[in-house]
C-alpha positions as CSV (number, residue, x, y, z in Angstrom):
1,M,67.7,-3.2,210.7
2,Q,69.4,-2.7,213.8
3,V,67.9,0.0,216.9
4,T,71.0,1.9,216.2
5,D,69.8,3.2,212.3
6,V,65.5,3.0,214.6
7,Q,67.6,6.0,216.8
8,R,69.2,7.8,213.8
9,L,66.4,7.8,211.9
10,L,64.1,8.8,214.5
11,A,66.2,12.0,215.6
12,E,66.7,12.7,212.4
13,A,63.1,13.0,212.3
14,N,62.6,15.1,215.2
15,Y,61.2,12.0,216.8
16,Y,64.1,11.6,219.6
17,N,66.3,13.7,221.2
18,G,68.3,10.4,223.3
19,P,71.6,9.2,223.0
20,I,72.2,6.5,220.2
21,D,72.3,3.7,222.6
22,G,71.1,0.8,220.4
23,D,68.2,0.2,223.8
24,A,65.0,0.5,222.5
25,G,64.0,1.9,225.7
26,L,61.1,4.3,226.7
27,G,62.1,7.5,224.5
28,T,62.4,5.1,222.0
29,M,59.3,3.8,221.7
30,R,58.1,7.0,222.7
31,G,59.2,8.1,219.0
32,A,58.1,4.7,217.3
33,S,55.0,5.9,219.3
34,V,54.4,9.1,216.9
35,I,54.9,7.1,214.2
36,E,52.5,4.8,214.9
37,G,50.0,7.5,215.4
38,N,50.6,9.0,212.1
39,A,49.6,5.8,210.7
40,G,46.4,5.6,212.0
41,R,46.1,2.6,213.6
42,S,47.1,0.5,216.3
43,F,50.4,-1.9,216.1
44,A,50.1,-3.0,220.1
45,E,50.1,-6.6,218.5
46,W,53.6,-6.6,216.7
47,P,57.1,-6.8,218.9
48,T,58.8,-4.1,219.5
49,W,61.2,-5.3,217.0
50,R,58.7,-5.4,214.3
51,R,57.2,-1.9,215.7
52,L,61.0,-0.2,215.1
53,T,61.4,-1.7,212.4
54,H,58.3,-0.4,211.3
55,A,58.9,3.2,212.5
56,G,62.5,3.1,210.6
57,Q,60.3,2.0,206.9
58,A,58.1,4.9,207.6
59,I,60.8,7.6,208.0
60,L,62.8,6.2,204.9
61,K,59.8,6.0,202.6
62,A,58.6,10.5,204.2
63,Q,62.7,10.8,203.2
64,G,61.7,9.7,199.5
65,Y,63.3,6.1,199.2
66,S,62.1,2.3,198.4
67,V,61.0,0.5,201.2
68,G,58.0,-1.3,199.6
69,D,55.4,-2.4,202.3
70,L,55.3,-0.5,206.2
71,D,55.4,-4.3,207.4
72,G,58.1,-3.6,209.8
73,L,59.7,-6.7,208.0
74,T,63.2,-6.1,206.9
75,G,62.8,-7.4,203.3
76,P,65.0,-6.8,200.5
77,Q,63.6,-3.3,199.5
78,T,64.1,-2.1,203.6
79,S,67.7,-3.1,203.6
80,E,68.9,-1.7,200.2
81,A,67.0,1.7,201.3
82,L,68.9,1.8,204.4
83,T,71.8,1.1,202.6
84,Q,71.5,4.2,200.5
85,W,70.4,5.5,203.2
86,R,73.7,5.5,205.0
87,S,75.7,5.7,202.0
88,D,74.1,9.1,202.2
89,R,74.9,9.9,205.1
90,A,78.2,9.3,205.1
91,G,78.6,11.0,201.4
92,T,79.9,7.4,199.7
93,D,78.4,5.6,197.2
94,A,75.3,3.0,197.0
95,S,75.7,2.4,193.7
96,V,75.7,-1.3,192.5
97,D,77.7,-1.9,188.9
98,R,75.8,-3.8,186.5
99,T,78.5,-4.0,183.4
100,P,78.5,-6.9,181.9
101,T,80.9,-9.6,182.7
102,P,83.5,-10.5,180.0
103,E,82.4,-14.6,180.5
104,A,79.2,-13.6,180.0
105,G,78.6,-14.5,176.9
106,A,80.0,-17.9,177.7
107,R,77.6,-18.9,180.9
108,S,74.7,-18.4,178.5
109,H,71.9,-20.6,176.1
110,P,70.2,-19.6,172.8
111,A,67.1,-19.9,174.8
112,Q,67.6,-16.3,175.4
113,M,67.7,-14.8,172.3
114,A,63.9,-15.3,173.0
115,W,63.5,-12.3,175.0
116,P,64.2,-8.9,174.1
117,L,67.3,-6.3,175.8
118,Q,67.0,-4.7,178.9
119,R,66.6,-1.4,176.9
120,D,64.0,-2.8,174.5
121,V,61.9,-4.2,177.5
122,R,59.1,-1.4,177.7
123,A,58.1,-2.2,173.6
124,F,58.7,-6.5,174.4
125,F,56.1,-6.1,177.7
126,G,54.9,-2.6,177.6
127,P,54.3,0.0,180.7
128,A,55.8,-1.3,184.2
129,G,53.8,-1.3,186.5
130,A,50.6,-2.6,184.9
131,P,48.3,-5.1,185.2
132,A,49.9,-7.7,182.0
133,C,53.1,-7.4,184.7
134,T,50.8,-9.3,187.1
135,A,48.8,-11.2,184.9
136,G,50.4,-14.4,184.9
137,V,50.0,-16.9,187.6
138,V,53.5,-18.9,189.0
139,A,51.8,-22.2,190.7
140,L,55.4,-23.3,192.8
141,P,55.6,-27.4,192.8
142,F,55.8,-27.3,197.3
143,P,55.1,-23.8,199.3
144,F,58.2,-22.0,199.2
145,L,59.2,-19.9,202.5
146,I,59.0,-16.4,202.1
147,A,62.0,-14.9,202.8
148,W,61.8,-11.8,204.7
149,N,58.7,-14.1,207.1
150,K,59.5,-17.7,207.0
151,S,56.7,-18.3,209.2
152,Q,55.4,-17.8,205.6
153,S,54.8,-19.3,202.8
154,V,53.4,-18.8,199.3
155,S,52.5,-21.9,196.4
156,R,52.0,-19.6,194.0
157,F,53.1,-15.7,193.1
158,Y,52.2,-13.5,189.8
159,C,54.5,-12.6,186.8
160,H,54.4,-10.8,183.3
161,E,51.9,-13.0,181.3
162,K,54.5,-13.7,178.9
163,V,56.7,-15.4,181.4
164,A,54.6,-16.9,183.3
165,E,55.1,-20.4,181.5
166,P,58.8,-20.4,181.3
167,L,58.8,-20.0,185.5
168,T,56.8,-22.0,185.9
169,W,58.5,-24.8,184.0
170,I,61.8,-23.5,185.8
171,F,60.9,-24.6,189.5
172,A,58.6,-27.2,188.0
173,E,62.2,-28.6,186.8
174,A,64.2,-28.2,189.5
175,H,61.5,-29.8,191.3
176,R,62.0,-33.3,189.1
177,T,65.6,-32.7,189.2
178,F,66.4,-31.8,192.2
179,G,63.3,-32.8,194.4
180,A,62.0,-31.0,197.7
181,E,64.7,-32.0,199.9
182,R,66.8,-31.2,197.8
183,M,65.7,-28.2,196.6
184,R,65.5,-27.0,200.1
185,D,69.1,-27.3,201.1
186,M,69.6,-25.7,198.5
187,G,67.8,-22.8,199.4
188,L,65.6,-22.7,195.9
189,D,62.7,-22.6,198.0
190,I,62.8,-19.1,200.0
191,Y,61.2,-16.5,197.9
192,G,62.4,-13.3,197.6
193,G,60.0,-11.6,195.3
194,C,58.7,-11.4,191.5
195,F,56.7,-8.1,191.1
196,A,57.9,-5.1,192.4
197,N,57.1,-1.0,190.8
198,R,60.4,0.3,191.9
199,T,64.2,1.1,191.0
200,M,66.8,-1.1,190.4
201,R,68.4,-1.2,194.0
202,G,71.4,0.3,193.9
203,G,70.7,2.4,190.4
204,T,68.2,4.6,188.8
205,A,67.1,2.8,186.7
206,T,63.1,1.2,186.6
207,S,64.3,-2.3,187.5
208,M,63.0,-5.8,185.4
209,H,61.2,-6.2,189.0
210,A,58.5,-3.9,187.6
211,W,57.5,-5.5,184.9
212,G,57.2,-8.9,186.6
213,I,59.6,-10.5,184.6
214,A,62.2,-11.1,187.3
215,V,63.3,-13.3,190.6
216,D,64.9,-13.6,193.5
217,L,64.8,-16.3,196.0
218,D,67.7,-16.3,198.9
219,P,68.5,-12.6,199.2
220,E,70.4,-13.2,202.1
221,H,72.9,-15.4,201.2
222,N,73.1,-14.0,198.1
223,Q,73.4,-10.2,198.8
224,L,73.3,-7.4,196.4
225,R,76.7,-6.1,196.4
226,W,78.0,-9.8,196.6
227,G,80.0,-11.1,194.1
228,A,80.7,-15.6,193.7
229,D,83.4,-15.6,197.0
230,R,80.4,-14.9,199.3
231,A,77.3,-15.6,197.3
232,R,75.8,-19.4,198.3
233,F,74.2,-19.8,194.6
234,A,77.8,-18.6,193.2
235,K,79.4,-22.3,194.2
236,P,79.7,-25.2,191.7
237,E,77.0,-26.7,193.0
238,Y,74.3,-24.4,191.5
239,R,75.3,-25.2,188.3
240,D,72.8,-27.2,187.5
241,W,70.3,-25.0,188.9
242,W,71.5,-22.3,186.6
243,Q,71.5,-24.0,183.5
244,I,67.9,-24.6,184.6
245,V,67.4,-21.3,184.4
246,M,69.4,-20.0,181.3
247,Q,67.5,-22.9,179.4
248,A,63.9,-21.1,179.9
249,G,65.5,-17.9,178.8
250,A,65.6,-16.2,181.7
251,V,69.8,-14.5,182.5
252,P,71.3,-14.9,186.2
253,A,72.4,-12.4,187.8
254,G,75.8,-13.0,188.9
255,Y,76.8,-14.7,185.9
256,A,75.9,-11.7,183.8
257,W,77.2,-9.0,186.4
258,R,78.9,-11.0,188.8
259,K,76.8,-9.3,191.6
260,D,73.0,-10.2,192.6
261,W,73.3,-14.0,192.8
262,M,70.1,-13.4,193.8
263,H,68.8,-12.6,190.8
264,F,67.1,-13.7,187.7
265,Q,65.4,-12.1,184.3
266,F,64.2,-12.3,180.9
267,A,66.1,-9.6,179.6
268,R,69.1,-9.6,178.4
269,L,72.0,-6.9,179.1
C-alpha cells in the first residue's frame, strides 16, 4: 500500500485535506493518529509504514472491503481490497474470470474425483466457517515463511479436518522429492494462508478458503490476476510440484482457470 493510497483513503474519510504527494508528513500522520485513536490502543511501537497501512486497512474495512486482520501488513486480502477500491473509484471491473480452461481436463488426476464440485462443497464439508473448517492440523516438514511478514514463520497451520491428511502428504512428499533447500529456492516455503472466512478475491461467491480447503503459496510471485506468462509457479520446473498436488486430489487454480497460480483447492470446478 503506497502512501498516496493512504492519503486518498484518509481524504475520502475526511481525515486529511492535504496534497496527494506521497509524503508521509504531519498532516498524513495526524490522520493516521485519528484512526489509531478510534481503535483505542497505541501503535507507537510500529514503524511509520505499518501505521499508515493500518490506517488504510481500517478505512477500507469501514467501507465494506475485506482486508483481513487490521495488522498493518499488506497481505493478499489487503492487496485485493485495495485493488477493488481503486477499481471502484475508476469505474472499472476488478472481477476475476474463473471459467475453466479447455485444457483443464488434460491437466488432472483421478484422485481429484474423490472431492466435490465447488457447488457441492457445503454438502460435503458442512457450513463455511464452522469449527470443522479449522479442526485439521497440517504439520509442515520445516518452518515456512509467512508471505506478508517474512520475519515470522509457521511450522503448522489449520485446515478443514477432512483435508488435513492429504495436505500433510503434499508437503511431506514435496520435501521428499525436492528437499528443503530446493523448496526454498522454488518459493514453496512461502505460506500465503489457508482458512479465511471470506468471499473469493475478485468475485462475490464464498471462497474455498472459508472452508479451509484451499492453500496459497508465494502470492507475491503468483498474483491473483497473473497468467502463465508472469506467474512463477507456471514455469516448467514446477510440473512435478503440481503433479504432487493433483495426486493428493487437489486442483491447481493455474491449471483450472489460468490465473491465481498461488492457489490450490480440494474442490473441482
